[in-house]
Kinemage of the C-alpha trace (Angstrom):
@kinemage 1
@onewidth
@group {chain A} dominant
@subgroup {mainchain}
@vectorlist {calphas} color= white
{ca met a 1} P 28.420 24.535 -29.973
{ca ala a 2} L 30.953 26.037 -27.658
{ca lys a 3} L 32.130 25.146 -24.225
{ca val a 4} L 33.155 28.044 -21.660
{ca ser a 5} L 36.158 26.896 -19.782
{ca arg a 6} L 35.492 26.077 -15.911
{ca gly a 7} L 37.509 29.083 -15.050
{ca leu a 8} L 34.808 31.203 -15.506
{ca trp a 9} L 32.633 31.294 -12.200
{ca phe a 10} L 29.603 32.442 -14.228
{ca leu a 11} L 28.434 31.652 -17.718
{ca val a 12} L 25.915 33.932 -19.403
{ca leu a 13} L 24.344 32.901 -22.721
{ca leu a 14} L 22.360 35.743 -24.325
{ca val a 15} L 19.617 34.640 -26.504
{ca ala a 16} L 18.048 37.604 -28.446
{ca leu a 17} L 14.807 35.550 -28.543
{ca ser a 18} L 11.817 37.134 -27.098
{ca gly a 19} L 13.826 39.024 -24.193
{ca ile a 20} L 14.854 35.568 -22.639
{ca ala a 21} L 18.140 35.420 -21.031
{ca leu a 22} L 19.863 31.962 -20.033
{ca ala a 23} L 21.947 32.120 -17.113
{ca gln a 24} L 24.106 29.486 -15.562
{ca ala a 25} L 25.460 29.652 -11.724
{ca pro a 26} L 28.326 27.376 -10.987
{ca val a 27} L 28.628 25.432 -7.700
{ca ser a 28} L 30.555 27.356 -4.664
{ca asp a 29} L 30.342 24.342 -2.406
{ca asp a 30} L 29.059 20.950 -2.374
{ca ala a 31} L 29.471 17.817 -0.210
{ca tyr a 32} L 27.523 14.792 1.134
{ca val a 33} L 27.223 13.999 4.908
{ca ser a 34} L 26.571 10.506 6.362
{ca ser a 35} L 25.206 8.907 9.490
{ca ala a 36} L 27.184 5.776 8.649
{ca thr a 37} L 30.439 8.057 8.812
{ca pro a 38} L 29.496 10.935 10.780
{ca thr a 39} L 32.816 12.690 11.349
{ca thr a 40} L 34.092 12.228 7.544
{ca leu a 41} L 34.804 15.174 5.440
{ca asn a 42} L 33.437 14.616 1.849
{ca gly a 43} L 33.811 18.078 0.628
{ca ala a 44} L 36.607 16.744 -1.958
{ca asn a 45} L 34.786 13.843 -2.951
{ca pro a 46} L 34.149 13.667 -6.639
{ca ser a 47} L 30.567 12.227 -5.797
{ca leu a 48} L 27.471 13.504 -4.210
{ca val a 49} L 25.386 10.468 -2.369
{ca val a 50} L 21.887 10.328 -1.453
{ca gln a 51} L 21.666 7.099 0.375
{ca ala a 52} L 18.667 5.862 2.750
{ca pro a 53} L 18.633 6.245 5.411
{ca gly a 54} L 21.290 8.802 6.406
{ca gly a 55} L 23.297 9.951 3.493
{ca ser a 56} L 22.033 13.406 2.093
{ca ser a 57} L 23.859 15.878 -0.136
{ca leu a 58} L 24.161 19.839 0.123
{ca ile a 59} L 24.915 21.939 -2.722
{ca arg a 60} L 25.603 25.880 -2.723
{ca phe a 61} L 25.633 28.119 -6.023
{ca asp a 62} L 27.387 31.153 -6.583
{ca leu a 63} L 24.872 33.917 -7.667
{ca ser a 64} L 27.404 36.851 -7.628
{ca arg a 65} L 27.973 37.006 -11.173
{ca leu a 66} L 24.312 37.448 -12.060
{ca pro a 67} L 23.923 40.937 -13.741
{ca ala a 68} L 23.600 43.665 -11.428
{ca gly a 69} L 20.065 44.570 -10.162
{ca thr a 70} L 18.695 41.185 -11.136
{ca thr a 71} L 15.344 40.761 -9.076
{ca ser a 72} L 13.227 37.840 -8.273
{ca ser a 73} L 10.399 39.001 -10.599
{ca gln a 74} L 12.595 38.215 -13.434
{ca val a 75} L 13.071 34.777 -12.958
{ca thr a 76} L 10.680 32.694 -15.186
{ca arg a 77} L 12.395 29.321 -13.909
{ca ala a 78} L 15.314 27.682 -12.295
{ca thr a 79} L 16.546 24.486 -12.099
{ca val a 80} L 19.421 22.334 -10.744
{ca arg a 81} L 20.683 19.808 -13.071
{ca ala a 82} L 22.863 16.891 -11.706
{ca tyr a 83} L 24.438 14.021 -13.590
{ca val a 84} L 23.590 10.431 -12.210
{ca thr a 85} L 26.702 8.408 -12.084
{ca ala a 86} L 25.218 5.399 -10.242
{ca val a 87} L 21.956 4.047 -9.053
{ca ala a 88} L 22.479 1.260 -6.411
{ca gly a 89} L 18.969 1.608 -5.583
{ca gln a 90} L 16.351 3.762 -6.937
{ca gly a 91} L 14.142 5.851 -5.046
{ca ser a 92} L 13.215 9.374 -4.094
{ca phe a 93} L 14.617 12.379 -2.310
{ca asp a 94} L 13.111 15.368 -0.497
{ca leu a 95} L 14.503 18.846 -1.440
{ca tyr a 96} L 15.319 21.275 1.482
{ca arg a 97} L 16.417 24.806 1.503
{ca val a 98} L 19.347 25.277 3.771
{ca asp a 99} L 19.199 28.053 6.355
{ca thr a 100} L 22.338 27.795 8.214
{ca ala a 101} L 25.785 28.681 6.987
{ca trp a 102} L 28.082 25.788 5.965
{ca ser a 103} L 31.212 25.067 4.178
{ca glu a 104} L 32.510 21.845 2.070
{ca lys a 105} L 35.757 22.054 4.083
{ca thr a 106} L 34.385 21.515 7.557
{ca ile a 107} L 30.841 20.120 7.341
{ca thr a 108} L 30.096 16.654 8.654
{ca tyr a 109} L 27.158 14.756 9.682
{ca asn a 110} L 27.829 15.465 13.427
{ca asn a 111} L 28.154 19.220 13.058
{ca ser a 112} L 24.834 19.663 10.585
{ca leu a 113} L 22.026 17.237 10.219
{ca ala a 114} L 22.782 15.570 13.596
{ca leu a 115} L 22.430 19.111 15.463
{ca gly a 116} L 18.959 20.400 16.087
{ca thr a 117} L 20.440 23.915 15.325
{ca phe a 118} L 21.094 23.055 11.433
{ca ser a 119} L 18.113 24.817 9.841
{ca thr a 120} L 16.519 23.528 7.133
{ca ala a 121} L 13.082 24.015 5.345
{ca leu a 122} L 11.453 21.615 2.798
{ca leu a 123} L 10.696 22.587 -0.382
{ca asn a 124} L 9.373 19.601 -2.091
{ca ala a 125} L 9.006 16.220 -0.956
{ca gly a 126} L 9.758 13.204 -3.251
{ca thr a 127} L 6.794 10.739 -3.949
{ca ala a 128} L 7.398 6.856 -4.266
{ca cys a 129} L 8.740 5.622 -7.429
{ca pro a 130} L 7.751 5.469 -10.198
{ca ser a 131} L 6.527 8.683 -9.799
{ca thr a 132} L 8.350 11.480 -11.650
{ca asn a 133} L 8.527 13.743 -8.532
{ca gln a 134} L 12.403 13.577 -7.549
{ca cys a 135} L 12.584 9.625 -7.960
{ca val a 136} L 15.902 8.524 -9.426
{ca thr a 137} L 15.831 5.449 -11.637
{ca thr a 138} L 18.314 5.702 -14.228
{ca thr a 139} L 22.398 6.018 -14.361
{ca ser a 140} L 24.332 8.212 -16.732
{ca lys a 141} L 21.711 10.638 -17.244
{ca tyr a 142} L 21.187 14.076 -15.983
{ca phe a 143} L 18.475 14.791 -13.204
{ca ile a 144} L 16.596 18.062 -12.919
{ca val a 145} L 15.022 19.414 -10.126
{ca asp a 146} L 12.992 22.783 -10.051
{ca val a 147} L 14.120 25.355 -7.684
{ca thr a 148} L 12.523 28.466 -8.993
{ca thr a 149} L 10.949 29.416 -5.595
{ca val a 150} L 13.868 29.305 -3.668
{ca val a 151} L 15.897 31.172 -6.399
{ca arg a 152} L 13.613 33.904 -6.147
{ca asp a 153} L 13.721 33.883 -2.606
{ca trp a 154} L 17.501 34.106 -2.495
{ca leu a 155} L 17.386 36.939 -5.116
{ca asp a 156} L 14.852 38.838 -2.483
{ca tyr a 157} L 17.238 38.477 -0.042
{ca gln a 158} L 20.342 39.830 -1.828
{ca asn a 159} L 17.860 43.110 -2.684
{ca gly a 160} L 17.055 43.486 0.980
{ca val a 161} L 13.593 41.691 1.054
{ca ile a 162} L 12.482 41.498 4.498
{ca gly a 163} L 11.417 37.758 5.447
{ca ala a 164} L 13.603 36.466 2.371
{ca his a 165} L 16.564 33.906 3.265
{ca ala a 166} L 20.143 33.900 2.441
{ca asn a 167} L 21.610 31.715 -0.314
{ca asn a 168} L 23.079 28.925 1.756
{ca gly a 169} L 22.091 26.242 -0.924
{ca ile a 170} L 20.151 22.942 -1.130
{ca leu a 171} L 19.774 20.144 0.592
{ca leu a 172} L 19.013 16.548 -0.853
{ca lys a 173} L 17.647 14.082 1.570
{ca pro a 174} L 16.136 10.443 1.180
{ca ser a 175} L 12.508 10.584 1.419
{ca ser a 176} L 11.027 8.812 4.414
{ca gly a 177} L 10.587 4.881 3.356
{ca ser a 178} L 12.797 5.438 0.305
{ca ser a 179} L 15.523 2.808 -0.382
{ca ile a 180} L 17.245 5.393 -2.713
{ca ser a 181} L 21.165 4.876 -3.004
{ca val a 182} L 22.431 7.066 -5.779
{ca thr a 183} L 25.360 9.383 -6.555
{ca phe a 184} L 25.673 12.427 -8.581
{ca asp a 185} L 29.004 14.062 -10.060
{ca ser a 186} L 30.457 16.924 -7.601
{ca lys a 187} L 32.397 19.852 -8.748
{ca glu a 188} L 35.732 17.907 -8.180
{ca ser a 189} L 34.577 15.006 -10.513
{ca thr a 190} L 37.542 14.901 -12.954
{ca thr a 191} L 36.283 11.723 -14.793
{ca ser a 192} L 33.145 12.846 -16.614
{ca ser a 193} L 33.101 16.648 -15.370
{ca his a 194} L 29.396 16.931 -15.168
{ca asp a 195} L 29.280 19.678 -12.612
{ca pro a 196} L 25.859 20.392 -10.982
{ca glu a 197} L 24.581 23.308 -12.444
{ca leu a 198} L 22.020 25.877 -11.718
{ca asn a 199} L 20.118 27.127 -14.541
{ca ile a 200} L 18.091 30.332 -14.653
{ca val a 201} L 15.743 31.653 -17.307
{ca leu a 202} L 15.645 35.481 -16.935
{ca leu a 203} L 13.193 37.993 -18.383
{ca ser a 204} L 15.688 40.324 -20.039
{ca ser a 205} L 16.360 41.836 -23.649
{ca thr a 206} L 19.818 42.306 -22.894
{ca ile a 207} L 22.604 41.068 -20.730
{ca thr a 208} L 25.592 43.133 -20.003
{ca gly a 209} L 29.181 41.738 -20.043
{ca thr a 210} L 31.359 39.906 -22.660
{ca ile a 211} L 32.868 36.477 -23.223
{ca asn a 212} L 36.672 36.773 -23.947
{ca gly a 213} L 38.055 34.546 -27.040
{ca ser a 214} L 40.674 33.156 -24.461
{ca gln a 215} L 37.289 31.604 -22.617
{ca val a 216} L 35.965 29.856 -25.608
{ca ile a 217} L 36.815 26.548 -26.709
{ca gly a 218} L 35.537 25.332 -30.228
{ca asn a 219} L 33.799 27.290 -32.594
{ca ile a 220} L 30.832 29.426 -32.432
{ca ser a 221} L 28.431 29.305 -35.150
{ca gly a 222} L 25.877 31.841 -36.089
{ca asn a 223} L 25.912 35.657 -36.501
{ca ala a 224} L 29.515 37.099 -35.452
{ca ala a 225} L 28.467 40.386 -35.707
{ca thr a 226} L 28.473 40.883 -32.104
{ca ala a 227} L 31.625 38.541 -31.422
{ca thr a 228} L 35.238 39.993 -30.491
{ca phe a 229} L 36.890 37.315 -32.338
{ca ala a 230} L 34.918 36.574 -35.407
{ca thr a 231} L 37.516 34.308 -37.178
{ca ser a 232} L 36.156 31.178 -35.632
{ca ala a 233} L 32.606 32.438 -36.163
{ca gly a 234} L 30.601 30.182 -38.680
{ca ser a 235} L 28.092 31.357 -41.092
{ca ala a 236} L 24.491 32.490 -39.810
{ca thr a 237} L 22.897 30.159 -42.414
{ca thr a 238} L 22.306 27.437 -40.138
{ca ala a 239} L 20.517 29.537 -37.639
{ca ser a 240} L 16.906 29.941 -37.765
{ca ser a 241} L 17.051 33.567 -37.672
{ca ala a 242} L 20.349 36.073 -38.124
{ca gly a 243} L 19.336 37.215 -34.532
{ca val a 244} L 19.904 33.855 -32.767
{ca ala a 245} L 23.273 32.139 -32.084
{ca gly a 246} L 23.731 29.287 -34.629
{ca ala a 247} L 24.458 27.187 -31.469
{ca leu a 248} L 21.040 27.097 -30.644
{ca ala a 249} L 19.815 25.766 -33.985
{ca leu a 250} L 22.379 22.944 -33.521
{ca thr a 251} L 21.438 19.230 -32.077
{ca pro a 252} L 24.510 18.021 -30.696
{ca asn a 253} L 25.078 14.249 -30.610
{ca gln a 254} L 24.910 12.798 -26.789
{ca cys a 255} L 27.076 9.874 -25.473
{ca asn a 256} L 25.713 6.473 -25.442
{ca thr a 257} L 24.657 4.338 -22.207
{ca asn a 258} L 27.453 3.831 -20.035
{ca leu a 259} L 29.769 6.549 -21.647
{ca phe a 260} L 30.972 9.803 -20.375
{ca ala a 261} L 31.525 13.128 -22.072
{ca thr a 262} L 35.214 14.229 -21.965
{ca gly a 263} L 35.111 17.198 -24.215
{ca ile a 264} L 33.091 18.962 -26.986
{ca gln a 265} L 34.078 18.841 -30.615
{ca ala a 266} L 34.000 21.959 -32.953
{ca asn a 267} L 30.589 20.856 -34.195
{ca gly a 268} L 29.228 20.633 -30.742
{ca asn a 269} L 28.984 16.686 -30.518
{ca ala a 270} L 30.564 15.428 -27.206
{ca asn a 271} L 33.859 13.445 -27.347
{ca cys a 272} L 32.899 10.094 -25.577
{ca ser a 273} L 34.538 7.533 -23.381
{ca ala a 274} L 33.768 4.454 -21.077
{ca ile a 275} L 34.585 4.937 -17.526
{ca gly a 276} L 36.250 2.091 -15.758
{ca thr a 277} L 35.787 0.799 -12.014
{ca ala a 278} L 39.157 1.933 -11.328
{ca gln a 279} L 38.035 5.556 -11.858
{ca leu a 280} L 35.067 5.250 -9.565
{ca pro a 281} L 35.291 6.370 -5.907
{ca ser a 282} L 36.010 3.491 -3.764
{ca thr a 283} L 33.818 4.520 -0.748
{ca val a 284} L 30.865 4.022 -3.055
{ca val a 285} L 28.992 0.978 -4.374
{ca tyr a 286} L 27.589 1.027 -7.925
{ca asn a 287} L 25.453 -1.244 -10.218
{ca asn a 288} L 27.203 -4.475 -11.240
{ca gln a 289} L 30.174 -3.885 -9.100
{ca ala a 290} L 31.418 -6.376 -6.524
{ca asn a 291} L 31.404 -5.327 -3.039
{ca thr a 292} L 32.414 -6.949 0.299
{ca phe a 293} L 31.790 -5.908 3.653
{ca gly a 294} L 34.451 -6.035 6.329
{ca ala a 295} L 33.907 -7.732 9.701
{ca gly a 296} L 31.495 -5.963 11.804
{ca leu a 297} L 30.062 -3.727 9.218
{ca lys a 298} L 26.187 -4.794 9.323
{ca gln a 299} L 24.166 -4.449 6.552
{ca ile a 300} L 20.423 -3.832 7.034
{ca phe a 301} L 17.923 -4.225 4.003
{ca gln a 302} L 14.781 -2.366 5.118
{ca ser a 303} L 11.615 -3.760 3.432
{ca asn a 304} L 8.408 -1.540 2.761
{ca gly a 305} L 4.956 -2.106 1.089
{ca thr a 306} L 6.591 -2.264 -2.308
{ca ala a 307} L 9.994 -3.672 -1.840
{ca gly a 308} L 12.357 -5.934 -0.105
{ca leu a 309} L 15.620 -7.831 -0.537
{ca asn a 310} L 15.593 -10.085 -3.540
{ca ile a 311} L 17.903 -13.062 -4.257
{ca ala a 312} L 17.341 -13.298 -8.219
{ca ala a 313} L 17.375 -16.657 -9.754
{ca ala a 314} L 19.812 -17.834 -12.436
{ca leu a 315} L 18.279 -17.414 -16.013
{ca ala a 316} L 19.051 -21.076 -16.660
{ca asn a 317} L 18.106 -22.314 -13.181
{ca thr a 318} L 21.579 -23.645 -12.623
{ca asn a 319} L 23.672 -23.908 -9.637
{ca pro a 320} L 26.987 -21.986 -9.504
{ca thr a 321} L 29.733 -23.699 -11.104
{ca ser a 322} L 32.242 -22.587 -8.384
{ca pro a 323} L 30.533 -21.701 -5.357
{ca ala a 324} L 32.301 -20.452 -2.084
{ca ala a 325} L 31.470 -21.496 1.271
{ca gly a 326} L 28.686 -19.358 2.585
{ca asp a 327} L 27.125 -18.661 -0.746
{ca val a 328} L 23.205 -18.567 -1.091
{ca trp a 329} L 21.478 -18.819 -4.395
{ca phe a 330} L 17.720 -19.175 -5.423
{ca arg a 331} L 16.227 -21.591 -7.862
{ca leu a 332} L 13.152 -20.638 -9.448
{ca asp a 333} L 12.563 -24.189 -10.973
{ca leu a 334} L 12.905 -25.586 -7.258
{ca his a 335} L 11.389 -22.724 -5.423
{ca his a 336} L 13.952 -22.784 -2.796
{ca leu a 337} L 16.987 -21.216 -1.628
{ca his a 338} L 20.425 -23.204 -2.014
{ca phe a 339} L 23.496 -22.935 0.554
{ca tyr a 340} L 26.906 -24.201 -0.280
{ca asp a 341} L 28.755 -24.968 3.109
{ca gly a 342} L 32.053 -25.542 1.607
{ca ser a 343} L 31.880 -29.406 0.160
{ca ala a 344} L 28.309 -29.516 -0.633
{ca thr a 345} L 24.997 -27.791 -1.823
{ca his a 346} L 22.176 -27.742 0.163
{ca arg a 347} L 18.520 -27.087 -0.320
{ca leu a 348} L 16.751 -25.145 2.330
{ca met a 349} L 13.518 -26.158 3.436
{ca phe a 350} L 10.445 -24.603 4.748
{ca thr a 351} L 7.903 -25.674 7.551
{ca asp a 352} L 4.873 -25.869 5.178
{ca asp a 353} L 7.277 -27.918 2.447
{ca thr a 354} L 5.776 -31.526 1.774
{ca ile a 355} L 8.368 -34.137 0.925
{ca pro a 356} L 7.742 -36.581 -1.751
{ca gly a 357} L 8.067 -40.367 -0.470
{ca ser a 358} L 11.054 -40.674 -3.386
{ca gln a 359} L 13.176 -37.993 -1.446
{ca val a 360} L 12.958 -39.862 2.051
{ca thr a 361} L 15.932 -42.267 3.101
{ca gly a 362} L 17.059 -43.263 6.435
{ca asn a 363} L 14.565 -43.155 9.623
{ca ile a 364} L 11.837 -40.610 10.285
{ca ala a 365} L 11.850 -39.510 13.817
{ca gly a 366} L 8.835 -37.844 15.559
{ca asn a 367} L 5.060 -37.851 15.376
{ca ala a 368} L 4.039 -39.673 12.224
{ca ala a 369} L 0.678 -37.498 12.364
{ca ser a 370} L 2.923 -34.682 10.763
{ca ile a 371} L 4.050 -36.350 7.697
{ca thr a 372} L 1.550 -36.013 4.741
{ca gly a 373} L 1.567 -38.401 1.660
{ca ser a 374} L 2.553 -42.378 1.602
{ca ile a 375} L 6.046 -43.293 1.819
{ca pro a 376} L 6.789 -46.471 0.144
{ca glu a 377} L 8.534 -49.212 2.707
{ca ser a 378} L 11.321 -49.485 0.325
{ca gln a 379} L 12.338 -45.748 1.044
{ca val a 380} L 12.600 -46.159 4.725
{ca thr a 381} L 15.343 -48.022 6.439
{ca asn a 382} L 14.672 -50.598 9.105
{ca leu a 383} L 11.104 -50.124 8.850
{ca pro a 384} L 9.950 -53.943 8.872
{ca phe a 385} L 12.419 -54.293 11.653
{ca asp a 386} L 11.016 -51.017 13.366
{ca leu a 387} L 7.315 -52.363 12.748
{ca gly a 388} L 8.046 -56.011 14.307
{ca thr a 389} L 9.643 -54.186 17.399
{ca leu a 390} L 6.701 -51.914 17.699
{ca thr a 391} L 4.080 -54.991 17.403
{ca thr a 392} L 6.111 -57.107 20.128
{ca asn a 393} L 6.204 -54.061 22.421
{ca leu a 394} L 2.844 -53.361 21.812
{ca ser a 395} L 1.907 -57.085 22.562
{ca asn a 396} L 3.770 -57.297 25.647
{ca glu a 397} L 2.254 -54.247 27.053
{ca thr a 398} L -1.220 -55.609 26.008
{ca ser a 399} L -0.316 -58.664 27.949
{ca ala a 400} L 1.184 -56.925 30.827
{ca arg a 401} L -2.072 -54.853 31.382
{ca gln a 402} L -4.429 -57.642 31.261
{ca thr a 403} L -2.419 -59.420 33.802
{ca ala a 404} L -2.431 -56.517 36.129
{ca asp a 405} L -6.039 -56.171 35.526
{ca thr a 406} L -6.950 -59.682 36.639
{ca ala a 407} L -4.838 -59.498 39.612
{ca glu a 408} L -6.314 -56.510 40.748
{ca ala a 409} L -9.881 -57.851 40.058
{ca thr a 410} L -9.045 -60.826 42.036
{ca ala a 411} L -7.612 -58.717 44.851
{ca arg a 412} L -10.697 -56.386 44.926
{ca ala a 413} L -13.007 -59.654 45.106
{ca ala a 414} L -11.084 -61.074 48.181
{ca ala a 415} L -11.387 -57.899 49.826
{ca asp a 416} L -14.980 -57.543 48.887
{ca thr a 417} L -15.514 -61.053 50.529
{ca thr a 418} L -13.267 -60.046 53.814
{ca leu a 419} L -15.195 -57.076 53.987
{ca gln a 420} L -18.772 -58.752 53.979
{ca ser a 421} L -17.432 -61.341 56.675
{ca asn a 422} L -16.179 -58.452 58.720
{ca ile a 423} L -19.634 -56.963 58.308
{ca asn a 424} L -21.521 -59.990 58.934
{ca ala a 425} L -19.488 -60.984 62.175
{ca glu a 426} L -19.825 -57.324 63.245
{ca ala a 427} L -23.838 -57.616 63.122
{ca glu a 428} L -23.756 -60.855 64.792
{ca thr a 429} L -21.798 -59.280 67.782
{ca arg a 430} L -23.987 -56.638 67.827
{ca ala a 431} L -27.100 -58.660 68.013
{ca ala a 432} L -25.607 -60.684 70.876
{ca ala a 433} L -24.537 -57.710 72.879
{ca asp a 434} L -28.127 -56.363 72.308
{ca thr a 435} L -29.529 -59.486 73.632
{ca thr a 436} L -27.577 -59.488 76.539
{ca leu a 437} L -28.124 -56.155 77.147
{ca gln a 438} L -31.925 -56.606 77.062
{ca asn a 439} L -31.863 -59.621 79.323
{ca asn a 440} L -29.653 -57.266 81.888
{ca ile a 441} L -32.292 -54.549 81.562
{ca asn a 442} L -35.088 -57.181 82.390
{ca thr a 443} L -33.067 -58.639 85.183
{ca glu a 444} L -32.476 -55.326 86.633
{ca ala a 445} L -36.305 -54.361 86.378
{ca ala a 446} L -37.387 -57.452 88.040
{ca ala a 447} L -34.930 -56.731 90.915
{ca arg a 448} L -36.025 -53.307 91.246
{ca ala a 449} L -39.887 -54.330 91.209
{ca leu a 450} L -38.965 -56.853 94.149
{ca ala a 451} L -37.067 -54.325 95.900
{ca asp a 452} L -39.816 -51.943 95.459
{ca ala a 453} L -42.448 -54.463 96.903
{ca thr a 454} L -40.293 -55.437 99.798
{ca glu a 455} L -39.796 -51.925 100.735
{ca ala a 456} L -43.464 -51.160 100.432
{ca ala a 457} L -44.370 -54.014 102.770
{ca ala a 458} L -41.622 -52.819 105.459
{ca arg a 459} L -43.012 -49.324 105.148
{ca met a 460} L -46.386 -50.888 105.629
{ca ala a 461} L -45.427 -52.880 108.577
{ca ala a 462} L -43.430 -50.109 109.967
{ca asp a 463} L -46.605 -47.721 109.607
{ca thr a 464} L -48.835 -50.579 111.340
{ca thr a 465} L -46.327 -50.698 114.250
{ca leu a 466} L -46.003 -46.897 114.206
{ca gln a 467} L -49.931 -46.700 114.543
{ca asn a 468} L -49.946 -49.495 117.173
{ca asn a 469} L -47.361 -47.645 119.377
{ca ile a 470} L -49.552 -44.299 118.997
{ca asp a 471} L -52.732 -45.863 119.790
{ca ala a 472} L -50.838 -47.533 122.762
{ca glu a 473} L -49.282 -44.360 123.656
{ca thr a 474} L -52.629 -42.775 123.491
{ca ala a 475} L -54.517 -45.131 125.499
{ca gln a 476} L -51.821 -45.194 128.172
{ca gln a 477} L -52.008 -41.060 128.498
{ca his a 478} L -55.803 -41.684 128.953
{ca val a 479} L -55.576 -43.988 131.677
{ca his a 480} L -53.113 -41.563 133.622
{ca arg a 481} L -55.570 -38.594 133.281
{ca glu a 482} L -58.306 -40.604 134.878
């Protein structure tokens, strides 16, 4: 197995097997942008970050070294291979085609994704983990994304096809609702040097061009008939056929978990070494790495239907041996969170907790109806005294109420007697007044009757006198006439 130096812009491995050519395009620009640091330039960062909700990565590949005249119809498959260096939170991302030109030297969140004029088009939406559709769960391994459709589109644009799109790279953006927080190696990484790669499978019997010996590190095994420098070529006996490079017949050993390849041996196996925390970027948090957030740097944990913030319990259900003030932890055996205030550990209670009587000391304030279960008197301080005081107060209150009730009843009876006496006196007074009134009416009637009789007699006497006078006057007139 041979490693071609990074100074080679485009690596083409020709496989004389069924007319298939394997082409690999290097990265020309890569960077990540974040809404948390919207003006920061990250084009020189050794990591590419995809972190919910606002951390996305952009990658553009150099297609200029593809064989002249390569068309989209020759592309049978194209994949992007990126090396996962850390997984702080597993999740999925959406894959977009970028349609706006950009440069890793100038791109920030504010001049890209924050603008409505920065054009992208969704290629493939990630699905919720643990699906395999753009879901990242494991560190220290390669992650492969299919980009066949967009690579064909870019080649159509290069060949003048109307409606095709220019190569402005791809965008890896957290899927909606995802809690993804992962990092990949960028082309600037000097720790593991696992640059993102665009691998293209072409239908072609031959690929023009050569690989000079100065560009090859290690040995090339297989048939050396077409090699310019055959002194380092091995025998073709290890190849499945004389027409296939022996390199493809080997199965190189890969690095174990948490180890990174720092080079390739002559036999194709990787040189592996561990990467310490000191070599990791200080701006990115990885699994199993201590992290302190400064004042004012608010952290938000967004839960969804499958995940939330979890404070895992210690395996032995023990408290920390040297907690710091403000530390919080969970005890699975006690089913409660614990808090250290700097001098003592407290168990955080819930409103629906039932308190055993054995855990109660001191006075209990509030309504006793809210206390469930029985509490022995010995567990409650001052209970006999409090009960005695309560009994005395209750007795005094009862006596006072009875005295008040008796006094009120007596007052009501006296008031009723007075009222009845007043009613009786009023009745007698009214009866006397009625009798006097009747007597006065009778006297007035008798007086009126006597007056009427006297007046009638007087009228009759007057009438008699009047008649006598008339008769006398009449007689006198007769006398004069005679």
